[in-house]
BAMAR-107405 format. One line per field, with one value per residue (C-alpha): residue number from 1; x, y, z. Coordinates in steps of 0.1 Angstrom, whole numbers, plus 5000, padded with zeros to 4 digits. Layout:
BEGIN
nr <- c(NUM	...);
x <- c(X	...);
y <- c(Y	...);
z <- c(Z	...);
***
This chain:
BEGIN
nr <- c(1	2	3	4	5	6	7	8	9	10	11	12	13	14	15	16	17	18	19	20	21	22	23	24	25	26	27	28	29	30	31	32	33	34	35	36	37	38	39	40	41	42	43	44	45	46	47	48	49	50	51	52	53	54	55	56	57	58	59	60	61	62	63	64	65	66	67	68	69	70	71	72	73	74	75	76	77	78	79	80	81	82	83	84	85	86	87	88	89	90	91	92	93	94	95	96);
x <- c(8685	8710	8685	8677	8713	8721	8695	8700	8739	8749	8723	8713	8675	8673	8651	8658	8648	8636	8661	8687	8665	8636	8647	8651	8614	8598	8619	8588	8574	8605	8620	8592	8600	8632	8620	8624	8659	8689	8713	8707	8735	8733	8748	8757	8767	8799	8788	8778	8740	8749	8768	8741	8714	8734	8742	8705	8696	8723	8709	8674	8682	8711	8730	8710	8726	8761	8773	8786	8807	8811	8843	8838	8814	8805	8773	8764	8756	8789	8808	8792	8797	8834	8837	8843	8816	8842	8848	8813	8808	8841	8824	8794	8818	8838	8806	8803);
y <- c(3063	3089	3105	3073	3063	3098	3094	3059	3056	3092	3101	3134	3134	3140	3145	3138	3158	3138	3150	3179	3204	3199	3227	3253	3246	3245	3265	3284	3249	3235	3264	3272	3236	3250	3283	3268	3253	3274	3253	3230	3208	3200	3167	3175	3148	3151	3158	3189	3183	3181	3215	3231	3219	3230	3263	3269	3258	3282	3309	3304	3297	3319	3317	3287	3263	3247	3222	3189	3181	3146	3137	3137	3111	3103	3104	3095	3059	3054	3070	3048	3016	3023	3029	3066	3079	3097	3121	3131	3135	3154	3182	3183	3187	3213	3235	3236);
z <- c(4591	4602	4627	4644	4646	4660	4686	4695	4694	4701	4726	4704	4700	4662	4632	4596	4567	4537	4509	4509	4493	4517	4540	4512	4498	4533	4557	4570	4580	4597	4615	4640	4654	4667	4684	4717	4714	4724	4701	4670	4657	4621	4613	4578	4553	4538	4502	4482	4491	4527	4528	4507	4532	4563	4547	4541	4578	4594	4572	4585	4622	4625	4657	4669	4645	4646	4619	4630	4598	4584	4564	4526	4515	4548	4570	4605	4597	4579	4607	4633	4613	4611	4647	4644	4669	4690	4660	4661	4698	4700	4678	4702	4731	4714	4713	4750);
***
């Protein structure tokens, strides 16, 4: 749902990974999908699992990846429902 919300409401084409451990176990499958991108934004849930997944993605993609951090216990959908989209989009702009 977060990927759909980011795509539709933030205008950021997004994909979602089914579970925070998915990248670690299958990074060889996922990482080639990003080879043609200059920058990948990781919309990291504000919990331990989100941090661990974003750390694993950064380790694999190196300089291409940048984390968009959520506050503690928040995700894209909860931020949007609370009307806090600008907190996320500001982080995208800070990357320019």
